[in-house]
C-alpha positions as CSV (number, residue, x, y, z in Angstrom):
1,X,-83.4,-31.3,131.3
2,X,-81.1,-30.4,134.2
3,X,-78.1,-31.9,132.6
4,X,-78.8,-30.1,129.4
5,X,-78.7,-26.7,131.2
6,X,-75.4,-27.4,132.8
7,X,-74.0,-28.4,129.6
8,X,-75.0,-25.1,128.0
9,X,-73.4,-23.1,130.8
10,X,-70.2,-24.9,130.3
11,X,-70.1,-24.0,126.7
12,X,-70.7,-20.4,127.5
13,X,-67.9,-20.3,130.0
14,X,-65.6,-21.7,127.5
15,X,-66.5,-19.0,125.0
16,X,-66.0,-16.3,127.6
17,X,-62.5,-17.5,128.4
18,X,-61.7,-17.6,124.7
19,X,-62.8,-14.1,124.3
20,X,-60.7,-12.9,127.2
21,X,-57.6,-14.8,126.3
22,X,-56.4,-12.1,123.9
23,X,-55.7,-9.7,126.7
24,X,-55.1,-6.0,126.1
25,X,-57.3,-2.9,126.3
26,X,-60.2,-4.3,124.2
27,X,-59.3,-2.3,121.1
28,X,-57.5,-5.2,119.5
29,X,-58.8,-8.5,118.1
30,X,-57.6,-11.9,119.1
31,X,-54.5,-11.6,116.9
32,X,-53.1,-8.4,118.5
33,X,-54.2,-6.2,115.6
34,X,-56.4,-3.1,115.9
35,X,-59.7,-3.5,114.3
36,X,-60.1,-1.6,111.1
37,X,-56.4,-1.1,110.5
38,X,-53.9,-2.9,108.4
39,X,-50.4,-3.9,109.2
40,X,-48.1,-1.3,107.5
41,X,-45.3,-3.8,106.9
42,X,-47.7,-6.0,104.8
43,X,-48.9,-3.2,102.5
44,X,-45.7,-1.0,101.9
45,X,-44.6,-1.5,98.2
46,X,-41.1,-2.8,97.7
47,X,-38.9,-0.2,96.0
48,X,-38.3,-0.8,92.2
49,X,-34.6,-1.9,91.8
50,X,-32.5,0.3,89.6
51,X,-31.5,-1.7,86.5
52,X,-27.7,-2.3,86.2
53,X,-26.5,-0.8,82.9
54,X,-25.1,-3.4,80.4
55,X,-21.5,-2.6,79.7
56,X,-20.5,-1.9,76.2
57,X,-18.3,-4.8,75.0
58,X,-14.8,-3.8,74.3
59,X,-13.5,-4.8,70.8
60,X,-10.4,-6.9,71.0
61,X,-7.2,-5.3,69.6
62,X,-7.1,-5.8,65.8
63,X,-3.4,-6.6,65.7
64,X,-3.6,-9.9,67.5
65,X,-6.7,-10.8,65.6
66,X,-4.9,-10.2,62.3
67,X,-1.8,-12.2,63.4
68,X,-4.0,-15.0,64.7
69,X,-5.2,-15.7,61.2
70,X,-2.0,-15.0,59.2
71,X,0.4,-17.0,61.5
72,X,-1.1,-20.4,60.6
73,X,-0.7,-19.6,56.9
74,X,3.0,-18.8,57.6
75,X,3.4,-22.1,59.4
76,X,1.8,-24.1,56.6
77,X,3.8,-22.4,53.9
78,X,6.9,-23.1,55.9
79,X,6.3,-26.9,55.4
80,X,6.7,-26.6,51.6
81,X,10.1,-28.3,51.1
82,X,11.8,-28.7,47.8
83,X,13.5,-31.8,49.0
84,X,10.3,-33.6,50.0
85,X,8.7,-36.3,48.0
86,X,6.0,-35.3,45.6
87,X,3.3,-36.9,47.7
88,X,4.5,-35.2,50.9
89,X,4.7,-31.9,49.0
90,X,1.1,-32.4,47.8
91,X,0.0,-32.9,51.4
92,X,1.7,-29.8,52.5
93,X,0.0,-27.9,49.7
94,X,-3.4,-29.0,50.9
95,X,-2.6,-27.9,54.5
96,X,-1.5,-24.4,53.2
97,X,-4.5,-24.0,51.0
98,X,-6.8,-24.9,53.9
99,X,-5.0,-22.4,56.2
100,X,-5.4,-19.6,53.6
101,X,-9.1,-20.4,53.2
102,X,-9.7,-20.3,57.0
103,X,-7.8,-17.1,57.3
104,X,-9.8,-15.4,54.6
105,X,-13.1,-16.6,56.1
106,X,-12.2,-15.5,59.6
107,X,-11.0,-12.1,58.6
108,X,-14.1,-11.7,56.5
109,X,-16.3,-11.8,59.6
110,X,-13.9,-10.1,62.1
111,X,-14.5,-6.4,63.0
112,X,-11.7,-4.2,61.8
113,X,-10.9,-0.5,62.3
114,X,-12.3,1.8,59.7
115,X,-8.7,2.7,58.6
116,X,-8.0,-0.8,57.3
117,X,-11.4,-1.8,55.8
118,X,-10.2,-1.5,52.2
119,X,-6.9,-3.3,53.1
120,X,-8.8,-6.1,54.9
121,X,-11.1,-6.7,51.8
122,X,-8.0,-6.9,49.6
123,X,-6.4,-9.3,52.0
124,X,-9.4,-11.6,52.1
125,X,-9.4,-11.7,48.3
126,X,-5.7,-12.4,48.2
127,X,-6.0,-15.2,50.7
128,X,-8.7,-16.8,48.6
129,X,-6.6,-16.5,45.5
130,X,-3.6,-18.1,47.3
131,X,-5.8,-21.0,48.3
132,X,-7.0,-21.4,44.7
133,X,-3.4,-21.3,43.4
134,X,-2.1,-23.9,45.8
135,X,-5.0,-26.2,45.0
136,X,-4.3,-25.8,41.3
137,X,-0.7,-26.9,41.9
138,X,-1.9,-30.0,43.8
139,X,-4.3,-30.8,40.9
140,X,-1.5,-30.4,38.4
141,X,0.5,-33.0,40.4
142,X,-2.5,-35.4,40.2
143,X,-2.8,-34.9,36.4
144,X,0.9,-35.3,35.8
145,X,1.2,-31.8,34.6
146,X,3.8,-31.5,37.3
147,X,6.0,-34.5,37.9
148,X,8.7,-33.4,40.3
149,X,8.8,-31.4,43.6
150,X,11.1,-28.8,42.1
151,X,8.6,-27.9,39.4
152,X,5.7,-28.0,41.8
153,X,7.5,-25.6,44.1
154,X,8.4,-23.4,41.1
155,X,4.7,-23.3,40.1
156,X,3.9,-22.2,43.7
157,X,6.2,-19.2,43.1
158,X,4.0,-18.1,40.2
159,X,1.0,-17.8,42.4
160,X,-0.8,-14.4,42.1
161,X,-2.1,-14.8,45.6
162,X,1.4,-15.2,47.0
163,X,2.2,-11.7,45.7
164,X,-1.2,-10.1,46.6
165,X,-1.1,-11.1,50.3
166,X,2.1,-9.2,51.2
167,X,0.7,-6.2,49.2
168,X,-2.4,-6.1,51.3
169,X,-0.5,-6.6,54.6
170,X,1.8,-3.7,53.6
171,X,-1.3,-1.4,53.8
172,X,-2.1,-2.9,57.2
173,X,1.4,-2.2,58.4
174,X,1.1,1.4,57.2
175,X,-2.0,1.8,59.3
176,X,-0.3,0.5,62.4
177,X,-1.0,-3.2,62.3
178,X,2.3,-4.9,61.3
179,X,2.2,-8.6,60.6
180,X,4.9,-10.8,59.2
181,X,4.2,-12.9,56.2
182,X,6.9,-15.4,55.1
183,X,6.9,-15.8,51.3
184,X,8.8,-19.1,50.6
185,X,11.9,-18.9,48.4
186,X,10.8,-20.9,45.3
187,X,13.0,-22.1,42.4
188,X,12.5,-21.0,38.9
189,X,10.4,-23.0,36.4
190,X,12.8,-24.6,33.9
191,X,12.6,-26.2,30.5
192,X,15.9,-28.2,30.3
193,X,16.6,-30.7,27.6
194,X,19.3,-33.1,26.4
195,X,21.1,-33.0,23.1
196,X,19.2,-35.0,20.5
197,X,20.5,-38.6,20.3
198,X,22.1,-38.6,23.8
199,X,22.3,-42.1,25.3
200,X,20.7,-41.5,28.7
201,X,21.6,-45.2,29.5
202,X,24.2,-47.0,27.5
203,X,24.4,-50.7,28.0
204,X,26.7,-53.1,26.1
205,X,26.4,-52.2,22.5
206,X,28.3,-55.1,21.0
207,X,25.6,-56.4,18.7
208,X,24.4,-55.5,15.2
209,X,20.8,-54.5,15.9
210,X,19.5,-51.0,15.2
211,X,16.6,-49.1,16.7
212,X,15.5,-46.0,14.7
213,X,13.1,-43.5,16.4
214,X,11.2,-40.7,14.8
215,X,9.7,-38.4,17.4
216,X,6.8,-36.7,15.7
217,X,5.1,-36.0,19.0
218,X,4.5,-32.6,20.7
219,X,7.3,-33.0,23.3
220,X,10.8,-34.4,23.8
221,X,10.9,-38.1,24.6
222,X,13.2,-40.9,26.0
223,X,12.9,-44.4,24.5
224,X,14.2,-47.4,26.4
225,X,14.9,-51.0,25.4
226,X,14.3,-53.0,28.6
227,X,14.5,-56.6,29.7
228,X,13.0,-58.1,32.9
229,X,11.7,-54.6,33.9
230,X,15.1,-53.0,33.7
231,X,16.3,-50.5,31.1
232,X,19.3,-51.7,29.0
233,X,19.6,-48.8,26.6
234,X,17.8,-45.4,26.5
235,X,18.1,-42.6,24.0
236,X,16.9,-39.0,24.1
237,X,14.9,-37.7,21.1
238,X,14.0,-34.0,20.8
239,X,10.6,-33.0,19.6
240,X,10.3,-33.3,15.8
241,X,13.7,-35.1,15.6
242,X,15.1,-38.5,14.9
243,X,17.7,-40.6,16.7
244,X,19.0,-44.2,16.8
245,X,20.5,-46.8,19.1
246,X,23.1,-48.9,17.2
247,X,24.8,-52.0,18.3
248,X,21.9,-53.6,20.1
249,X,22.8,-57.1,21.2
250,X,20.6,-60.1,20.2
251,X,17.6,-60.6,22.4
252,X,14.0,-59.7,23.0
253,X,13.2,-56.3,24.4
254,X,10.2,-54.4,25.8
255,X,10.1,-50.9,24.4
256,X,9.1,-48.1,26.8
257,X,8.9,-44.4,26.1
258,X,8.4,-41.3,28.3
259,X,7.5,-37.8,27.0
260,X,7.4,-34.5,28.8
261,X,9.0,-31.1,29.4
262,X,12.1,-30.2,31.4
263,X,14.4,-33.2,31.6
264,X,16.2,-33.4,34.9
265,X,19.4,-35.3,34.4
266,X,19.9,-36.0,38.1
267,X,16.4,-37.6,38.3
268,X,16.5,-39.0,34.8
269,X,13.0,-37.9,34.3
270,X,10.8,-35.1,32.9
271,X,9.5,-32.7,35.6
272,X,6.5,-31.4,33.7
273,X,3.7,-32.7,31.4
274,X,5.1,-36.3,31.8
275,X,3.5,-39.4,30.3
276,X,4.6,-43.0,30.3
277,X,3.8,-45.6,27.7
278,X,4.9,-49.0,26.4
279,X,4.6,-50.8,23.1
280,X,2.3,-53.8,23.5
281,X,4.6,-56.0,21.3
282,X,8.1,-56.9,22.1
283,X,11.1,-56.4,19.7
284,X,13.4,-59.3,18.9
285,X,16.9,-58.5,17.6
286,X,18.7,-61.3,15.8
287,X,22.0,-61.5,14.0
288,X,22.8,-64.1,11.4
289,X,23.5,-63.5,7.7
290,X,21.5,-60.4,8.3
291,X,20.8,-58.2,11.3
292,X,17.6,-56.7,12.7
293,X,16.6,-53.1,12.3
294,X,13.5,-51.7,13.8
295,X,11.9,-48.3,13.2
296,X,9.2,-46.7,15.4
297,X,7.3,-43.4,15.3
298,X,6.2,-41.7,18.5
299,X,2.9,-40.4,17.2
300,X,-0.2,-41.9,15.8
301,X,0.2,-42.6,12.1
302,X,-2.1,-43.7,9.4
303,X,-1.6,-47.4,8.8
304,X,0.5,-47.8,11.9
305,X,0.7,-51.4,13.2
306,X,2.1,-50.9,16.7
307,X,-0.3,-50.5,19.6
308,X,0.8,-48.8,22.9
309,X,-0.5,-48.8,26.4
310,X,-0.1,-46.3,29.3
311,X,2.1,-47.4,32.1
312,X,2.0,-46.4,35.7
313,X,5.0,-44.3,36.7
314,X,5.9,-46.7,39.5
315,X,6.1,-49.6,37.0
316,X,8.1,-47.6,34.5
317,X,11.8,-48.7,34.3
318,X,14.3,-45.9,35.1
319,X,15.7,-44.7,31.8
C-alpha cells in the first residue's frame, strides 16, 4: 500500500510540471495561443489573383504569305525546259502541278484582307486549273498524244490556268500585294509536214523492186523498209495520198510505218498523235526475168491479207 501511494504522488508531480512548462501569464495554452482565439495568419483569405488578359494574336502580313505559296510554283515552272528529254519534262510537269495544288490549298485556308477576298478566290481557282492543265499534258505524253518535248511545252502554253493566275495576281498587286509570277516562254504548237513522196531515208536504190503505198489513214505516215532493225529506205506519204519507193534492191525486208501529226525533220519523227506499227510478214524482193512489186494500204480494208502489230517506240527503227 505504501509503495502505491508514493507512486501516485510521483505521477501527480509529473503532471504539475507539465502544466507549468508552458510559462506565461496563464491566459495561454501549452502551445502559446490564447484560449478561444484563432491565429489570424491561418484564417486570412488569400487575395484572388487578377487574370492576365490573353493577347489578341496578330495576323501575319499577307504579302509574305502570298509570296510563300506562289514562289514554289515559279520555281517548278522554271524547270520546264524545251531541250529536256520527254521523260524529264514529264517529271517537271508533275512537280509544277503539285506545287500549284499546294498553293491553291494553302491560300484557300489562309486569312486574307477583305480587300483581296475576291482576288484570292479567283487565284485559288486559277491555281487549280493550272494543276489540271499540267496534269493533262503529262497524261497526253503517256498516251502518245504528245511525242516530243517541244509539242508538250507548246501545249503547256495553251493552259487556261497559266493565263488566269497572272490575272488574279494583278488584282492582288492593285490592292497593294505585289507578287511576281513567271510565265514560261513556250513555243507555238505546229503542224509541219513533208511533201508527199519525200524519201526521208534514201539507201542504195540500184535494184528493180517497187513498193507502192496507199495512205488511206487519218494522218500522215512514214513507211520504212528495214533490215536487221535498221531502216534502209523511208518514204513520207500524206494523208489520203499515194507514194512509192522504186529501185529497191533484192532482199528480205521488215516493213514499219509510223503515223502522226507535225513531222519534225530534225527528229525524223511526228511530235503529236504518234503511233508505231509493223507488218507481221516480211517482204522479199527478187529480180530475175521479172521483178517484185509490193502494194500496201495503211488502213483496215475488207479482204486485206496483211496483219500488223504495234511496236514500242524504243524498238522502232529511226526512219
